[in-house]
N, C-alpha and C positions, 0 to 999 in steps of 0.2 A: 812363324816365330822361332827363332833359335828356343831350344832347349834349355834349361839349368841344368846342371847334374849337383851332384852331393860334393864331389869333390874341388869345384868351384868357390863352393860355401866353405868347406874344409880349410882351403887355402886362406881366407879371411881369420880360422880363429880356430886353431888345431883340437880344441876340445870338443869342438861337434862331430869328429870322428866316431865317437862314442853313442852318439845319438843312433836307434837300432833302426834298421834300415828300412820296418815297414811305417815308421813314423818320419824318417828321411822321404818315403815318397809324397806320403800326407803332405805334411809341408809344401813338399815341391809341387804338387797337384795346386794346394791353397794357396799358393803364390802366384802360381801362374793364371791362376781362374781371376786374382784379387786385383794384379797392379796391370793398369791401364794404360797399353804402350803412348796411346795417344794424349795423356796428360803429362807423360814426359818424354816426349820429341819423338814416338817412333819406334817401330822397333826394332832399329837399330844404331839409335842413341845410347850414347855411355850412359847417360841420366838413367833412362828407365834400365839397365843390365845395374848400373848400382842399386837401384830403388830395389830388385828381385833378390838381389844377393842381401844383403841389409836385411829386407823383411825375412827371408829364410832364415837367416843367422840369426835374427830375435826369435823367430819360434824353436829354431832350434836350440838355442840358448835354455828359452825355456822349457824345453823338454827333458835336458838333464835333472838328474835327481839333487834335490836340492838349493838347484841354484836361485828360484826365485826369491825364496827367502832371505838371499845375500845380496838383494838388490839395494839399491839406492846408495844415499851418500853418507861418510862417515859421520855422525853427529856426537860421539862421545870416545873418549879413550882414557885407560886409566894403565897406572904401571907404579909399584914401591910407594902404594899405599895414596898416592896421589890419583884425581881422577880432571878430567877435561871435557865439557861440555858445548857443544855450538848450536848455533842457529841455524837452519840449513829450510830453505825452502824445501820441500818435496815435487820433486822434478816428475815424479811418480802420476800426483794428484794433477801437475801443470797439461803431461800428454797422455795421462789415461795407463793404459797397458803399454805402449809403446815403450812409455820412460823407464820402464823396468830393465832395460838394458841399453847397453850402448850403441847395438845393433838395429833396435827401434828406434831411438833419439836420432841418429844419423838417416834412418828411412823417413822420417817423418819430416825431416831436415829437408833431405831431397824432393818431398811431394809438397812441403811450403814453399820452396825458393822455383815450384815450377808455372809455367805460364796459363794453364789449366787445371786447378784442383778441383774442379766437379765431380769428378769423379772416384777421390779421393777415398779409400777404402784400407781397412785395416786387416 
């Protein structure tokens, strides 16, 4: 199985270069352990590579200071004494913790689109 490297993850999202090296190692180990190649077309499959990259980027985003608190859709805005609010279903509620980052949502979409979802884990 080809190892996933942090520079590959940073190529998706340059902010992830700020993740501490020890955290990077733990994230990569978790991703390699959790994503089953059989459910995504095998170890050489593009879907498998993307799923691992997306899940690592999701966990990296969650490891950045303050990032999780800023997750979610814009539901209101204000300027010059005026305000506007929007009704927005919570993506986070619909997809669990994976819904809190765009990378988690992309991972979730890859897994949902796979033909063998029995081994699905985040």
